[in-house]
N, C-alpha and C positions, 0 to 999 in steps of 0.2 A: 750899110757899110760892110765891107769885107776885111777880114784880118789874115795877114800873111804872117805866119808863126814859124821862126826858124830858131832851132837849137843848135848851137855851134860849140864844138869842142876845141879848145885852145889851151896851150901851155899856160898854167897858172901865172908864171912870171911874164907872159906876154899879153895878158887880158886887157890890161889898161891900154897897151899899144893898139890892140884890136879895135877897141871901142873908139879911140881917137882917130885912127885911120878910116873906121866906117864913117864917122861923122864927117871927116874931111873929103872922103871920095864918093861913098855910096849916097849919102843923103843929099849933096848938091845935084847929082845926076838924077835922082828921083824927083827932086823939086821941080824939075823941068816939066814934068807931066801933070796935067790939071787934076787927074784923078787920085794922086798922092796926097793924103790928108795929114800924115805925120808918122812919127816912129818913136818907139820907146825902147829902152835897153833895160832888161831885167837881169839881176845878178842873184844867184842862189848863194847865201853865205855859207852853206854846207858843201858847195862844189865849185871850187876855185877854178876848175878847168872848163867852166860852162858859161856861156852867154846865151841869152834868149832875146831875139829881136822881135818886137811886135811892130808890124808895119801896117798902117791903116790906109785902105783905099775905099774910094767913094763907091765904086762898082767893080765887079769881077772883070767886066769888059774893058774898063779903063786900066786895070791891073795888067790884063793880057795884052794891052795895045802897046806896052813898052817894047821897042824893037829889040830883037834878039842881039842885033849888032852892038847896040849900046850896052846891054848886059855883058856880052863877051868883052867888049872893050874895058868896061869899068872892072870886071873880074881880073883882067889882065894887069890893069894899073894898080888894083888893091893887092894882088899877089906880089907885085914888084915892090910895092911899099912895104909890105910885111917881111920881105926878105926870106931868110931861112925858117922863119917861124912857123910851125905847123898849125894849120886851122883847117876845120872841115865841118860842113854842114852835115849834122848827123840825123836831123829830123826836120821835115818840112810839112806843115799843116795849114789848112785853110778853115777859117770860121766865118759865119756870118753873124752879125750883130742884131739881136732882136731887142726892141725896147718894149718894156712892159710899164703899165700904169704904176705910178708911184704915189706915195703920200697918202693922206687920210680919205681921199675920195676914190677909194677902190671900188 
């Protein structure tokens, strides 16, 4: 599994709108691709101007196979839905998930 980790800076008063529009616009687009496994939204109670998105992909190849045209069109639709609200991806990282043995039989 591969994790796409995005940290977004957004005006505190627009944070809930950002989360709602992300769920309405980005998530359905990503759901069309078989490698998309799901998404979580993380909120830091100390930083009202921050949203972290954790997007799970089966493989890096499946993540990379999302057509740039779909991404560009979705970005445009999302920006229009957000209106004048300032938002910006300020950090983008990739992680691989490793599973380790758990429990008493280590």
